C-alpha positions in Angstrom: 120.8 66.6 51.8 118.3 64.9 54.0 118.2 61.4 55.4 115.0 59.4 55.3 113.6 57.9 58.5 110.4 56.1 57.6 108.4 58.6 55.6 109.8 61.6 57.4 112.8 63.6 56.2 115.3 64.8 58.8 118.3 67.1 58.4 121.3 65.4 60.0 122.3 67.0 63.2 119.1 69.1 63.7 118.4 69.8 67.4 115.3 71.0 69.1 115.2 72.7 72.5 112.2 72.4 74.8 111.5 75.2 77.2 108.8 73.6 79.3 107.4 70.2 80.2 104.1 70.5 78.4 105.2 69.4 75.0 107.1 66.4 76.3 104.3 65.3 78.7 101.9 65.3 75.6 104.4 63.2 73.6 104.9 60.7 76.5 101.1 60.5 77.1 100.4 59.8 73.4 103.4 57.5 73.1 104.7 59.5 70.2 108.2 60.4 71.4 109.5 58.3 68.5 107.9 60.7 66.1 110.0 63.5 67.5 113.2 61.5 67.1 112.3 61.0 63.4 112.2 64.8 63.1 115.1 65.8 65.4 118.5 64.3 66.0 118.4 65.4 69.6 116.0 67.1 72.0 117.6 69.2 74.6 115.9 70.1 77.8 117.1 72.0 80.9 117.7 70.0 84.1 114.8 71.8 85.7 112.5 70.5 83.0 113.8 66.9 83.6 113.2 67.3 87.3 109.7 68.5 86.7 109.0 65.6 84.4 110.3 63.2 87.1 108.1 64.9 89.7 105.1 64.2 87.6 106.0 60.5 87.2 107.7 60.5 83.8 111.1 59.4 85.1 111.0 56.1 83.2 110.0 57.9 80.0 112.9 60.4 80.3 115.3 57.5 80.8 113.8 55.5 77.9 114.1 58.6 75.6 117.9 58.7 76.0 120.1 59.3 74.0 117.9 61.5 71.9 116.6 63.4 75.0 119.5 65.3 76.3 119.4 67.0 79.7 121.4 70.2 79.7 122.5 72.5 82.5 121.6 75.9 81.1 122.7 79.2 82.5 120.0 81.6 83.7 120.6 83.7 80.6 120.0 80.7 78.3 116.9 79.7 80.1 115.6 83.3 79.9 116.3 83.4 76.2 114.4 80.1 75.6 111.5 81.5 77.5 111.5 84.7 75.4 111.5 82.6 72.2 108.7 80.3 73.5 106.6 83.3 74.4 107.0 84.8 70.9 105.8 81.6 69.4 102.4 81.7 71.2 
């Protein structure tokens, strides 16, 4: 069963993990983070990604995206796995 948010369906509890800053910078630049939150219950990013976003001047965007944008401390194994999956999607 899906819940309706606007005209977009979302499965309750669906989470997306982001392995680099590029997709989030694009959503912040286009002011479309709310679209992601219509699709995903939470978006998890590694702490290193959050630090990189802040370094590029997106600290306020990261803070405003809370609680849907969740900063996680990942193990090196988890980060490596995320990188492998991202590379396979290219």
